N, C-alpha and C positions, 0 to 999 in steps of 0.2 A: 637543563630542563628535564624533569622526570616525566611520568606518564602524561602525554599530551593527547594527540589524536591517536587512538590505540587500535584495537583489532576487531574487525567484523567485516564481512563482505555482503552477504545478501540478507539484510535484516530490515528491509522496509516492510515490516509486518505490523500486526496489532489490531487494526480496525477498531480503534479505541473511541467509541462514540461518546465523547466527553465534552463538556463545555469548555471553551477557551476564551481567554481575555484578548480578543483580537478584533480587528476592524474588517468585516467582510466587505469585499469590493468586487466590482466587475473587472477592473483593470488587471488584477492579478500581479504576480511577482515577475513578470516577463522583463527581459532585457530588451534594449532597442533592437529593431529588425536588422537583419544582415549580420548576424553574429559571425565572428571569425572562428572557424572550427579549429580546435587545438590539434596539435600534431604530436601528441605524446603517446605514440605506439601503434595505433590502429590505422589501417588503411580505410578508405571511404567505404568499401564493401564490407569490411569487418565491422566498422562503426555502425552501419545500418542494421546488420545482423544483431549486434549487441544491443542496439536500441529497441528492437521490435520482435525478437524471437520469443514465441509463447512458451510459458513454463508449465502449462496445465492448470494454472490458477485462475484462468478466465472464468468469471462467475456470473456474468450478466449478458443476456442476449444483445448483440450489437444493434440489431434492428430496433429493439426497444430503446436502447440508449440514444439512438439517432432520432427517435420520435419524441423522446422525453423532454419536458420543459423543466428547467431548474427551479426549485423552490427558493433558491438563494437570490436569484436575480431576475426571474421571469423570462429568461431567454433559453434557447435550446441548450440542453445539458452539455453537449459536446462542443459548443461554441466557447472559445477562449478558455480552454482547460488550464491555461497558464495562471488563472486566478488561484489555483491550488498550489502554486509554486512549481509547476511543471515547466519544462523547457520546450519551446516550440520546435517543430521539425518539419521539413518540407516533404512533399509526396515523393515516393520512390518505389522501386519494385518491392522492397521489404515493408514499405509503409504506404500502401495505395490509398489509404483514407486521409493521409496528411495529419496523423495524430501526433501528439507531443512525444518526446523521448520517454521511453519506458512504458508507454501504453501499447498493449498488444491486442491483436484480434486473431483468434485461432479456433480450430475445431477441438472441442473438449471430449476426451474419452468418455463414452457412455451416453452421449446425448445426440448422437447421429450427426447428420451433415448440416450443422448449425454453426454460424459464426458467433463466438462469444467474445466479450471484451474484458480485459483485465490489465494487470500490471506486472512488469518484470523488474529485475534488480536495477536496471539502469535509471529508472525513475528516481531512485535515491542516490545513485552513485555516478551521475554525470552532472557536473556543476556548470554554472555560467555566471560570469561577472561582467559588469559594465562600468565604463568610465568615460565621462564627457561625451556621451552619445554613441560610443562604440562598445562592442561586446566581444567577449572571448569565451568560447566553449572549452571546458577542461574535462576530458574523459577521466573517470576514476575519482573525481573530486566529490565531496558531499554536496548534495543538492538541497534546495529549500522546500522540497515536496512536503505538503501537509496532508498525509494520507488519511488522517482523521477527518479533516474537512471534506476530502474527496468522497469518501464512503458515506459520510453523514449526509451530504447533499444528495448522493445517489439514493440513499435509503429514504430520506424525507421526500424527495421528488416522486419516488415510486408510491409512497403512501398517500401523498397529497393528490396524486393523479387518480388513484383507484377510489378514494373516498368521496371525490367530487364528480358526480355523473357528467357534468358538462365538460370537465377536464378529460375524463375518460373517453367521452364521445370524440372530442377533438384529437386525442392521442391515437385512437384506433383509426380515425380518418387519415392521420398523417402516415402511420406505418403501413396501412394498406395501399396508400398512394405511392409508396417508395418503390419505384420500378427496379432500382439497382439492388436493393436488399429486401425483397419481399419476405415478410415474416409469416410464412405459412406453417412453420414448425417452431415451437418454443418449448424448451425443457422446463420441467418443474425444478425448483431450486433444492439443493441438499439442505438438510436440517442443521448441519454443523460440519466441522472438519471431519469428525468421525461418523460420517454418514454417506451413503451412496448418492451420487448425483441423481436427481429425479429423471425418470425415463422421458424421452422426448415423445410428446403426443403429436403425431403428424395429423394435421387436419387442415382443411381449407374453410375459410369463412363461407357460410352458406350464401346463396344468391340473395336471399331475403335480407340478410344483414348488409351486404354490399349495396343493394338497391336503397335500403333505408338510409345508410350513411351518405350516399351520393345525392339523395333527394332532399335532405334537410341539413341546414348549416349547423344546427345544434339540437339538443334534446328538447328545448323549449319550443322550437319551431315545429318539431314533430308533434308534440302533445296538443298543439293548437290546430292541427289539421282536421281532426275528426274524433268521433267517439272511440273508435278502436285505438287510434293512435294515443289518445289520452290514457286509456286503460293500460295500454302496453307500456307507456312511459311510467305509470304508477307501479307496474310490475317490475320494470327495470330498476327503479329507485328502491323498491322493497328488497329486491335481490341483492343489490349492492350493500344496502344497510345491513342485511342479515349476514352477508359474507364478511363484512368488516367487523361485525360483532364477534363472529367466530375467530377472526384473525387475532382479536385481543386475547383469546383463550388458547391459541395455537402453540405459543412458546412453552416448551417443556413437555408438550404432549407428543404422543406417537401418531397423531392423526396426519394422514396424507391429504392435504386439501383437495387435490384432484380426485382421488379415490372417493372421498366423501361427497364431492360434488356429483360425480357420476352415479353414485348410489342414490342420492337424493333426486337426481333427474329421472332415474328409472321409476321412482315412486310418485313423482309429481308432474312430470312433463305433460302427459296426455290430459290430465285434469286442468292444468293451466291453459293448455291450448283450447280445450273445450270451453272454459270460462270466457276466453277472449273471442272465440269464433263467432258468436252471435252478434257481436257489436259491429256497427257500421263504420266502414273506413271512409275517410274524406275523399272527395272527388280528385282523381289524378294521383292518389297515393299509391306507392308500390304495393300497399297491402290491400288495394281494391281488387280482390280476386274472389273466386268462389271455390267451394268444394275442397278437394284434396290439395289443389294448388295453394289455397289460402292456409290450410292447416300446415302444409309443408313449410311455407314462409314463416309462420309463427313458431313452428317447432325449431327451425334453424336459428331464428333470432334468439329465442329463449335459451337454447343450448349454448350458443356462442357467448351470450352475456355471462351466463353462470360459469362456463368453462374458463373464460378469460379472467374473470374476477378471482376464480380459484387459483389460476396461475400466479396472479399478483399476490394472492395470499401466501403462496409458497415462498415467494421472495421476501415478503414482509417477515415471515417466520425466520428465514435465514438471517435477515438483518437484525432481528431481535436477538437471535442467538449470538451473533457477533457483537452486538451492542452491549450484551451482558458482560463482556470482557472489560468494559470501561464505564459501566453504569454505577459508579460509586462516587458520592460527593467528596470522598477523601482522595480521589485520583488527582494526580498532578498533570495538567494539560501539557502536551508536547509542543504544539505550535509548529511553525515552519522548521523542517529539517530535523525533527526528533521523533522518537517512538519508543515505547516500552515493550520491546518484542517478547521478552521472556515472561513478563507479567501477563501478557495475552496468552502465551503458549500454556501457561499453568492452567488457565481456565479451558482453553480449547481442547487440550489433551485429556484433562483429568476432571472436568466438570465444575459446576457451580460451587460444590462443597469445598473445593480447593482454591477458589478465587480469593485473591487478596487485593487490596488497593494497588492500583498501578502508580507507583510513586518513584519509578526509576526510568523516566524517559532519557534516552541517550541520543547523541548526534549520530548521523550517518557518517561513518569514517571514510577516509580515503582508502582506495583499494590497490594502488600500485605496490608492488613488492609482495603480493599475497602468495605467489608461487613458492617463495622461499620461507614463508611463515609457518612455523611448526605447529603452534597452538593458536586457535582462532577465537574471536570475540574479545571484547574489552577485558573480561575477566579470565581469558585464556582457558576456556572450559571444555574445548573439544579439539581433537586433531583430525576429525573427519569432515572433509569438504563436501562429500556426498550427503551425509546426514544433516549437516548444517543447511544445505540447499533444499533438502526435502522439507525441513522445518519451516524455512521462510516461505516456500511455495504454499504449504498448508495454511500458514498465517495469512496469505493473500487471497485464499479462496479455494485452493485445491482440496480434495477430499480423499479419505481412505475408508475402506470397509473394516470395521473393528474386529471382524471375524476372520477374514482372509488376508487382510492388510493390502489388498489390491488398491491401487491409487490412481488418481487422475494426473499426478505429477509426471511431467515428461522429463524423466531423470536424464535422458541423453541430451535433451536441450539444455538443462541446467549444467550439465557437463560442458557443453559447447560454450555457454556463457562464462563458465569458470575459466576455460582455456583462453577465451578472448580477453578476459580480465588479466590473465597472466602476461599478456603482451603490452599492457598499459605501462608506461614509464612515467616517472615524476615530471611534471611540467617545468619547463624553463621559464624564468622570469621574462615576461613579454615586454622588452624594452621599447618596442615601437608603440605600445599602448600605454604602459604605466611609467615610462621614463627610464633612462639609463641608470644602471647600478653605479654608484659612486665607489669606484674601486679603492680609493684611498680610505674612505670610511669603512668599507668592508674589510680592508686589511687591519684596521684597528679593532674590528669586531671579532676577527678570527681567534685571538687568544682568549677573549671573553667567552666565546663559544666553547673552546677547549676546557675552560675552567668551570663553567656553569652548566653545560649541556652534554658534552661528548661522553663524559664518564658513564652516563646512564643510557643515552640514546645510540651511541656508536659502539658499545661493547656488548657482545653477545656470543654465545657458543654456536658453532656451526657443525652439523653432523657430516659424516662422509658423503651423504647424499645431497648436501647443500642446504638442508633445512636449518633455519635460524631459530634458536631458542632465546627469545628476548628476555632481558632481565625482568623479574617480577618484584613488586614491592608491596609491603603490607599496607593496610589502610592507614596506620599511624605514620608510616614513612611517606606515603603519598600525600596524606592530609586532605585529599579531595573527597567529594561526596561519597558516602559509603553505600548508598541504597542499592546500586546495581549489583554489587557483590553480595550484600546481606540479603536482598530479596531472593536472589538465586539460591542462597544457602538455606532458606526456609524450607522445611520438609513438606511433603504432601501426605495425605492420609488416604490409603487405599485398602479396601477390604478390612477395615477396622484396625489397621496397623500404620505406624508412621514409617515413611520411606524417604530416601534421598530424592529430591526433585531431579538432580543431575542424572542419577542412575536410571530412574523411571522414564525420564524424557529420552534418554539414550536408548532404552529398550524399545520404545515405540518406533522411533525413526529407524532403528536397526531392523526391526521386523518388516517395516515397509520396504526398506532397501532390499532385504533378502527376497521378499515376495516378487519384487520387480526383476531382480537378477534371475530368479527361477522362471518367471513368466516369459522373459525375453532371451533366456539362455545366454546370459552374460558370463563368459569364461572367467575363472579365477585370476588369470594374469591381466585380463582387461579390467576387472574390478580393482585390482591393485593400481593399475595405471590411472583409473579415475580418481583414486585417493591421492595421487601424486607421490606415491611411495611412503605415505605415512602409515605406520603400523607399530604395535597393535592399536586398533581403533579404541578410543576411550572418551568418556565424558567425565569431567572432574569438577568437584565442588572445592575450589581452592581454599575456602575458609575452613574446610574440614581437615585440611592438611596440618601437620604439626607446625610448620613455619608460617602458615597463613599468608603466604605471599600470593597476591591476587592480580593486581593491576600491572600491565606490561608497558614497557617503554619502547616505542618503535623509532627507526631512523627518521630524521626530519627533512629529508629531501622533498622539495615541493610543498613544504608546510605552509608557505605563504598563501596557498590557494585553498586552505582547508578550514577557514573560519566558520563558526565560532569555535572556541577552544575549551580544553578539558573534555573528558568523556561525556559529560552532560551538557556541553555547549553553553556553559554558564559565564564564559569570558568572551567578550565580543571581538577582541583583537589580540595580536601578539604583543603589542605595546601594553595593553591592559594586563596581560599575563605577567609581564615583568614588573608590575606594581605590587606592593604588599597587598595581601588579601583584603585588608580593611579599606584600602583606597581604590579597589576595583569598582566598576559601576555596579551599584546595588539594583538598578533597574535599567533596562534598555529594550529596544524594539527590534524584532527580527522580521524579515520579509523583503527587505530591499536588496537588490543585487548591485547597487552602486558601491564601488570599491574605493577604499581609502588607502592609497599606496604609501602613505606616511605611517599609519598605525598598523597596517596589514590586517585589515578586516573590512566588513561591510559597514555602511552607514547605519547608525542605530537610532536615528530620530524617528518619531511617529510620522507616518505618511498615509497615503490612500490604502496601502496594504501593510498591515502591521500586527504583530503579536507581541503583547507586553510580557517580557521575561522578568519575573520577580525572583531574585536570587534568595529571597527569604522563604520561598515555597519549598515544601517537602521534596527532597531530591534535586533541588536547584542550587545547592551551595556553590559559591564561587571561590571558596577558600582552598588552601593547600597549594601544592606545587610551588613552594616558596624558594625558587632558585633564580638568581639574578635580580631579586627584588630590591636589593640594597644599592644597585647601580645608580649612578647619576643619569640624568636625562641624556646627556651626550653619549654616554656609554650604552644606554638602552638603544638609542637609534643606530649606533655603530653595530651592535649585535644584530639588530633587525636587518641592517644592510647586508651583513654577512649571510644571514639566513636566506636572503634572496638568491645567493649564488649556489646553494645546495641543489644538486640535480643528479 
């Protein structure tokens, strides 16, 4: 077997807001309750840190997320996040909110003392499988997380809340009523990865707003109270309508919605208060006041409405910026467990002019053995673990200043996550769950493995420092889908000239890294330690090399737990991989965690949660890797039995 599950660690990026041929569902891709936690390397304490340590990519106020209603299912957004393919996790010291694996809550640099919610690498690199009502957690295995669906629902739910006055009214009531996480301060969103996080505007809702919300169940009830309440309701509706109209123009502009809002308030607030002041409030209304008290109440309410809608506008602007990375009808949907990371990075780093269709979604790879891996990612394009981790954090929502390269990425935390990942070992076949290995059959499979697999996956050069240089293969040799390598090879155009995407991408993350080292006084020897001894640091476009060897073959220990297969996830099981390309499934469904211990892959029939994987799609080819494909079925199953023993 040549290039199978290849190389990448922290690439759950992209935020590709693209349409997917999937069945949205409330149940999600969760395994049965009471999962057996895998024991492949991490202690309980290490596991919890790996699952929930913030990276600095937290991009949405936690109090807002807690109060938000999902547009997908009409329920609280944070309820059953497993619907996105995330893995449930219990409350703990590291996870006080009981959020799924990979969902983080932390204080983000530049926004003050505010809890923000986001994602770290374990959302994509901690898997879980189920079998006959029982489940097994596998640290370091690829997960089924659909990051596209997660951020799409977050974006849509935000937009749907702010554009509907009744939903907005109910939303504000919910988050003001939250005693555990009172949202008295909310930061404006950054415009893009290359932009500072918006400054946190610390304010408290005025007494007038609070009284109004507590007195009326909804906006309609308020408008029916009296003349003043009706006029105020009309003003609130007009304000929301006007702000939403501006939101449609915000993308691509330099406008700061909050600054614009504050400027407009200075020019119109007192006039609006005067227009409302002479109207009569309903009996018993919180607006039934006189003089300066009445003016103060109206002033507070109008300011709070406009300020909050402007805050929402800043997040709508952010989501539109991120959505542009995937807003192309030629894009290939990723679905559960895949993302086109570098397709998104091309746009996020170098702007809309350099955007290309995202046609290279790849599977989240397994991450055991990364400490000894010399070159990273499927196409072996960099040897810098620090710069790779910076890039993935930016893709998830971290930002940097394009002038100073100061960043919100918490590089020391990504270092800790990296070092924890180094402790993960290949999982042993769980005989108590999936059945005992047939040792006689495995014995018959061993020589088949040596003949068809070992010459590529078990042979590599090792440096004196212990780093492994895995064999690389040309596109013709591998025969697998070329898009991931070819899209990375496509140049960018900067300042009127054509440039290597690999080189320019490397320059950006290197400058961010250097700025961080300088800001926090990281000594050179410590810097080298963070890189794991890899030097000199480089980014490579392998297709620009003379030999054009690009796709790598990694060892196959624990490969049974890493379905689906090939770098683009186009083959659902190891059994299918041993079939000739023309006989592999042309269409199958992803999203189920139910494991098939015979074929070594997940069940692929449509269910309540399903993404239809069409291997005819651009970037979805299931051809290539024609090794062991002429074996008899008996020999195929013998080889699969032997693969279970590798650890």
